[in-house]
N, C-alpha and C positions, 0 to 999 in steps of 0.2 A: 336141417343142419345149418348152424349159424357161421357167419364169416367172422373171423377175428383179424383185427389189424395188427400187424407185427410192429414191434418197437423200432423207431427209426435208429439207424446206426450211422454214426459219424466217424470218419477216420480222423486221426490227429491232424493230418495235413489239411483236412477240410476245415477243422476248427481254427487252425492257425490262419488259414486264408480268410475266413469270416472275420476274425479279430482284426486282421490287417486291413480289410475292406472298411470295417467300421471306423478304425482309427483314421484312415485316409479320408473317409467321408466327413468325419468330425473336423479334421484339420482343414479340409477344403471349405466346410461351412463356416468355421470361425474366421478364415481369411476372407471369405466372400462377404460375411456379415460384419466384419471388423469396422467399427466407425473410424478408427485411427487411419486404417489403410484407405478407406473411402475418402476421408477428409484430406489426407495427404495428396491424393490424386487431384483434388480441387485446388491445391496450392501450387500446382505446376505453373511455370511462367506463362504458358499460353492461355491460361484461364483469365477471365475478366477480373479486375481489381476488386470489385464488390464481392465476387465469389470467394476470392482468396481471403478477403477480410473476414467474411462470415465463417469460413472454414477454420481460420486461425482462432477465432473466438470460441467456436464449438469444441476445439481441442482441449479447452479448459474443463469440459464437463464429461470427458470420456469415462468409462468404467475404471475402477481402481486398478484392475489387472492390466489395463492398457496405458496406465499413466506414464510409465517409463518411456514407452515408445512415443507417446504423444509429446513428451518433453523434448525428446531428441528432434522430432519434426519441428517443434516450435523454435528451438534454438537455431536450426538451419533457416527458419523463416525470417529471422531478424536481419537477414541480408536482402530481403525483398526491396525492390526499388520504390514501392508505394509506402509513404509514411503511415497511411491508415492501416495497412496490413501489419506493419511493424508495431504500431500502437496496440492493435488488438492481440497480437502475438505476445507482447510483453504482459498485457493484462491477464491473458490466459495462463501464462507461467505463474503469475501471482496466485491464481486459484489453486495451484498445486502446492503452494506453501513451501516448507522445507524440503520436500522431495525434489524440488527444482533447484537445489543449491548449486549443482554443477553449471547452471545457466548464469550464475553471477557475473563471470567475466564478460559474457556476451551482453548482458543487460548494462553493465558498467559502460560499455562502449556507446550506449544509446543516451547516456546522461547528457552528453554534449551535442545531441542531434539538433540540426537546424529547426526542426518542427517542434513547436512548443508542446503539442499533445503527446508526442513521443517522449519528450523529456519528462513530462508530467507522469506518464505511466512508468517510466524507468525509475524515477525518484520514489514513487509510491510503492512499487513492487520490491525494491531492494530491502525495505524494512520487513517484508513478508517472507522472502526466501533466504536472506542471509541469516545464519544462526547468531542470535544475540550473545551467546555464551562463548563464542569462539573469538579469541584475541590474537589470532595469527596474522600473517601478512595480508591475507585477503580481506580480513575484517578492517584492518587499517586503511586499505585501499578504498573500501566501500565508504568508510567514514569520511575520508578525505574528499572523495567525489561529492558526497552529500553536503559537506561543509561548503564546498565551492558552489554548489547549487543553491545555497542560501542567498546568493547574490543574483539569482536569475531575474531577468526583467519581468517575468510574469509572476504576480503575487501568489497565485494558486500553486505554482511550481515551488516557490519559496516555502509555502505552507507544508506541502507534502514532503519536501526534503527535511523540514524540521520534525515532522511527525515520524519519519523513518529513523531519524537520528535518535529520537526518544525511544523508539522501539528497540534500537540497538544499544541502548544504555548511555547515550551521550546527550542528555537533556541540557547540560550546561551550555553546549554550543548552540543549541536550538532555541534557548529561552528567549533571547531578545527578539528574534524573528517571530516566534509564536506570539509573544506579547504584542508586538506591533500589528500582526495580522488580526488578533482577537479584538483589538481596539480600533481597527481601521474605520474611520467615520465615512469613508467614500465608497467602500466595497462591502456591502452587506452580506453578500454570499461568502466571501472569504472570511469575514468576521464570524459569521454564524458557524461555518465549518470549523474554524479554529477553536471556538468556545466548546464545541462538542468534543473535540479531541482533548482539549485541556482538562475537561472534567473526567476523562478516562485515565489521565496520567496518575501513576502511583507516587511519583516524586514531584512535588510542586514547589520545593524550596527555591531552585534556580529561577523558576517562573515568577514567583512572588517578588524576588529581588529585581527582576526585569520590569515588573509592573509598577513598582514604587515610583520611579521617576516619571512614569506616564500619568500618574495620578495628579501631577502638577503641570500637565501639558497645557499649552495655550489654547488648544482645541477643546471646547467644552464637551463635545461628544466623546472624545477619547478619554478625557478625565473621568467622566461618569462611567464609561465601560471599564476602565482600569480599576476604579474604586469598587464597582460591583463585583468584579472577579476577586479582588483582594478580600472583600468581606465574605465571599463565598467559601474560600478555602485557606486563606492566610490566617496566621495567629492574630488575635485581636490587638496585641501590642504592636504588630507590624502595621496594621491599618492606622492606629492612632498615631504612631510615629510618622507615617507618611503624611497624614493630615496636619500634624504640627509643623512638619517641615514646610508644608504649603503655606502656612501662616507667615512665613518669611519671604514669600515670593514678591517680586517687584510689582506684579500686576495686581491692582486692588480687587479686580473681579475674582482672581484666584484666591486671594486672602479671604474675601467674603464667603466664597463657596466653601473653602476649607473650614471656616468657623461654623457655618451652618451644619456641615456634615459632622463635625465634632460634637456639636450640641445635640444632634439627633442620635449619635451613637452613645454618648456619655453625658446626659443632661446634668447641668450644674445643680448641686443640692440647694 
């Protein structure tokens, strides 16, 4: 005689209880394993500054489903007393792009920060999180802040402010600063970074106009850099007109240089 196992029977109440337990366990696991919650705990005031800094940076790389919560934490972190923590928090907001649009007012407040690295991050990130197609009051406020930052004492900050203005559709305001940065004979890092960004610009008309007077600069290195950029993306007639204008310069060295370049570009028959 064989034994037969009976079919298990579950009451409806038992099923409901099991579902509730599974849901509670899932919720508890997500909260326990949530990187945003874990990193937020490291941002508490009692934690060392280096831990707060690294936690702020890591909030830029949380899973997409935690991005909104991470952005909220980062916005609150912009009040941290450590400039390094604020700097890293702003950069992390930039990695979230347009999703961090609501952080724009808080980032704007950091454009005038005493720390140059914080100002750099704020100027750079505004071009990433502020929507370029929005022409409302907030857009005008962002553009005004970046235009003011074009006069920053730090050349790299001037550069990133100009780049952000271009990203927001105001290349006209940024052209002169970008041209000066790209032809800077004393700061190779700034010049190199500026040239990279200039090559990415879709609208180079304002920049070409800003480079023309630099092609007759008294500084030979700036002259060469300005002409090289003009040759790269400006219309040929613009380059020729700039060199012909240099033939009228008071400095004989500039006149000679312009004549040589004209001959190289358009040899006489």
